[in-house]
Structures are given as C-alpha cells and as structure tokens.
N, C-alpha and C positions, 0 to 999 in steps of 0.2 A: 722628430715625433715618433713615438713607439705605439704600435698597436698589436694585437694578438690575432693569430692565424690558428688553423688547424693543420691541414697538411703540408709539410715543408715544400714538397715539389711543386704541387699546385700552386702555392704561393711564389715560388721561384719563377715557374713558365709565366704566370700573370704579368708580374711586375717587370720581368726583363724581357720575354718574347712579345708580349702584347703592348705595354706600355713603353717598353725601350730604355728602361732605367738601367744602368750599370750595376751589377753586384758587386759593391764595393769592399764589403768585408764580411767572411764567414768566420764567425766565433761562437760562443755559447753564452747563454745566461749565467753570469757569474753568481747568482743566488741560487740556481738550478742547473749546474752544468750538463744534466743529461737533455737539455734543452738547447737547440740551435737559438742564435742571435743573428738575423739576417740583416745587413745593411745595403740599403739601394739608394743611389744618388746621381750626380753627375760624373764626368771623366775623374776627377780627383777627390769626390766627397765632400765638396764645398758646403760650409754650414748654410742652413736655407734651403737644401736640396735633399737631405737626408730624411729617408723614411725608413724605419727599423720594425722588424717583427719578432716576435717569439711566436714560434710555430708549435703548438701543442697537439699532437695527433689525438683524434679523437673528442677534443674538448668540446663542450656545447656551446651553441650560439649564444651571443650575448643579446640583451633587450636594449634598443635605443629608448632614451629618455633624459631626463634632467640630470646635471650633475657630471655630465661627460662631453665630449666632442661628437657634436653632430655630423660634421663634414669636413673634409680635407680637400683642399683646393689646389690644383697646380696651374701654373700661368701656361698659355699657349698663345702664339700669333693670332690674330683675327682672321688671316687668311687660311689658317688650319682648321677652322670649325668643321667644313664639308668633309676634309680629310677624315678627322675623328670620328665623325658621325658613321661615315661609310666603313671606317676601321672596325669600329665596334659592331656595326651590323653583320659584317662579314664573319667575325669571331662568335657571333650570336650573343653578344652582351646587350641587353636591354638598356636604351639610354633615353633620358629626357631632355628635351631641348627647351632651355627658357630664354625668351627673346631679349629679356634685359633686367640685369639686376644692377642698380646703380650705373645704368648705361652700358653694361658689358653683357655680352652673350655668355651663357653658362650650359655646358653639358653635364648632366648628372647620370650615375651610374654606380653599381656595387661591385666589389670583387667577388671572388667566389666564396668568401666567408660572409659577405654582406656589409662589409665595411663601406660605407658612403663616400664615394669620390666625386669631385667636380673639376672641370676643365674651365677655366675662365679666359675669355679672350681679352687680352689685355695690350693696349698700346704703349704702356711704359714696362717692357719686357726687362726684367732682371738680367744682369751679367752673370751667365754661368757657363763653364767649361763644358760643351757638348762631348758625348762620348763618340768617337768616330765609328765604333763597329756596332752602333745600335741598329736594330732592324728598322727605325724609323728614320725617314729622311730627315736631313738637319734642319731644314725649313720648318718641319711640323713637329720638331721633339719638344718634350716637355721641358719648360724654362724654370724649374725648381718650384717652390711653393707659391702660390698666390695668398692664401689665406687660410684660417681655420674658423669654424663656426662652433661655438659653445652653446649647449642647450642649459639653460639656467632657469631655476623657479624665479628668481628675481634677480636682476642684473645690478643694481645700484652699487652694491659693496664690490663687486668684481669690476666693475667700471672705475670706481675710485682706485682700487688697486693699480690698474693700467694707467690711468693718468696721474695720480698723485705720486706714485713709487716708481712705476716703470717709465714714466715720461711719454707714453702715449697720448694721443689727440684724437678725441671725437670728431670724424670728418663728414659722416653721413649717417642720416636715419631713414629706415623704410619700414614703416609698420612696427613690427615688434622686433626688428633686426637694427641693432646699434653697430656701426663700423668705427673701429679705433686703428689707427696707424702709426708705427713708430716713425722717428723723425729721420731715419736713413732712408731716402727716397729710393736708392739704387738698389738696396738689399732684397733678396727674395724672402717671402715669408713674413713681410713686415705688416701685414693686416690681421686684426682678430675681430670677428663678428661675434656679438653677444645677441643671442636669441633669446628674448623673455617668454617663457612658457610656464606661467603659473598653474595651470591645469593639467600639465603632464605628469605622468608618473615617474618615479626616480628610475633611471637605467641601470642595467646590470652589465658590468664589464666581463667580457668573455670573447669567445671568437669573432670576429667582425667589429670589435670595438677599440678604440684608441685607449691605451693605458696610460699615457701621458704626452704633454707637449713640453718642448725644450725653447728655452730663452737663451741668447747668447752672452756670454761675459768674455770680455777680450783676453783676459788672463786671470790667475788665481787671485791676485790683489783684488781686482774688481770683483770678482765672485765673493770674496770674503767681506767686502763693503756691502754687497748686496745682502747677505747673511744677516750681518749684524742690523742693518736696518730692518729687515724683516722680523727678526727676533725682538727688535724694540718696539715693533708694531704688534706683537702678540701672536706673530705666527710661529708654529711649531715646525722648525726647519731641521732637516737632518744634519749631520756632520758632514763634511767633505769626503765623497765617496770615490776611491779611485777606480775610473773605468777603462784605464790603460790609454785610450785614445783621447781622453778628455776627463776632466774631475767634475763631479756632479753634487748638486745638493738638491734636495726634494721638499715641496710642501704643498698642502692643498689651499687652493684659494677659496673665498667664502662661499663659492656655489658648489664646492665639492671636485671640482677638476684639479687632478694631481699636475703641478707645475715643476718643471726641472730647470736649473740654470746650470749650463754647462760650459766649460771653458772651450775656446777655440783650439789651443794646442793640447797636446801635442801632435794631433791630427791621425790620419789613416796611413800615411806614409812611415809611420813609426817602426813598423815591422814589414813592410811589403814596399816595392817600388811602385811608382803609379803606373806602370806596365802591367805589374802581377797583382793588382788589387783584385781581390775576391777569389783568388785561385787555390788557395789552401785553407786548412783549418788552423786558425789561431787561437791559441789560449793564453790566458795570463800566467804569468811565472809560478803563482801558487798552486795551478792546476797542472802544469806539464808532467809532474811525476805521475799524475793519474791519465794521461793521454791515452793509452792503450784501452783502459777500461770506458772512458768517455767515447771513444772511436766506436766500440763494441755497441754502446748503448745508443748513438745517434743513428737515425734512419738514414741510409744511404740515398744520395742526390746526384742529379746530374745538372751542371749549370747549363742551360739551354741555348746560350748563344756565346759566340767567341768573345772573350774578355779583353 
C-alpha cells in the first residue's frame, strides 16, 4: 500500500520510532525523482507488511471521502492492546478504542498527516519476520497488515470484482461494512472491508491519503494472466511497469480506488543485503547518472533508529 505524506523526517520518525516498523528501502518516486519513496515493513520487507510513502513537503492535506481507502489496519496480539493504548498516550497520539468489530478489539488513530490507521487484535496472527532492532518489544510488534477499508458510494460492483475475479469470499457483514477475505488464511493483509457510504462526498487524495493498494502476483506470468483477464472485463489497465523491486500494473476499480497488482520478485534484497536494508539511497539504473542532482534536491533525513 502506498500513501502520501508531507514532511519526510516526520514520516520516518512516526513509522520507525513510534510504530516500530523497519525502514526497508530508501529510493525515489520513479515518476518524480525529486521526491523520496519510503518503504516500511518487517525485517525483510515481506509482502503484506509493506507500507510506502511519497513525502511531498508542503503538500496540502487530503479530504477523506468515497473513492479511496478509509483506513489501513495492522494486526497485533490481543495481549498488546493495553501496551499500544499506553504507548500512543505517552506519545500524545489521540486514540479511539473500539470494543468489538467482528469480534475483535480495534484501536484507531491518525498519523501526523491525518492518515487513518487501525490496530486490530487478532488471534490469527500472520507469520512475518520481526525486526530485532525495533523499539517495540517483539511480543507487541505489528504483525503486518490486517486489512484495508475502502469507502465507496456503492459497493456491489467492487464486491463482484473481489469475488468473481480475485477469488475473495464475503465472510461477514456489519451494517454498511462488508468483509471479504482471500483464500490464503496465513497471509498478512488478506482482508478487504468495503464501506457503503452513498451520502458521503468524493474524497481528495493528498497528504494523509492512500494513493493505491497492492495485490500480489506470484510472478510475471501470473501478473500477465491477471492483466489479460481485467482487460477482457473492460478495465483500463496500464502496461507492466518496472519498479526494480517488483513489476506493477494499475487500474481503477469500479468505486474509484486505484489498484496495483505487483509481482513478489525480485524483492528488496536485489541491491542491499537484509542487514543493510534502508541504509542508503537507491536509484534505478536510468537515474544513476543524475544522482548528484537528485541528492541535492532531496531533503536531508536521519533514520531515527538502528537498522
């Protein structure tokens, strides 16, 4: 999942120092190389743990509404709810405690740019590789994505895309919230909630907004199969785009949210060892000749915790 932030250092401090995610990759927006592209995740950047940001200094704040992701949720242990409520309080981050949503306790709060985040207490924690140098004790660490919640004017067409094309199942309903899950029970980020909000205004994507969400393809062959199927269904799908660490295609689902289908390989260790992830600025080959100019444009940053 990729979101938009404003100040790069503030974004780094929040996700590494407060939430305890590893700074997995420091690169640039390939379409706008004067802008960083930050990747946060578990120790090795496992799919289903990666949250990325384009930090644009001074960008205005987005407006929450339909046609976008409403909230991004991480999994935590049920025994960690008290820890996180206290930690957020100590860091002066206002948090709302929801006693039960589909039987699970939820903590809601926003990041410094207004991005809505949730921590969901789950008994079915996905298998991810914890970052040993995280400031968060291992037993309380975030365990990858739990779910995303998409705000839609009407949910039916998006629901059909998830079930008929992506193979998701409708597993629960709660008022205007419809929960869909992939068939891989052990994978992080396997849940998509659709919120039907017919009376809400269309959102505006800017700081504090999700730019797009990503679905996994095992390899390039599977990705091309997805592309052919989506084109046959009438979706306007981009050509395959080389993002160095993965290959991507993009399209808008019927409710307006931008979807990405990204390959798992090559992965983040393509140009760094696991031990060195996030420690240097990495550029794609076609931008290396402009490295000195790019480095002059990018704001100076300090990684707030040992990598």
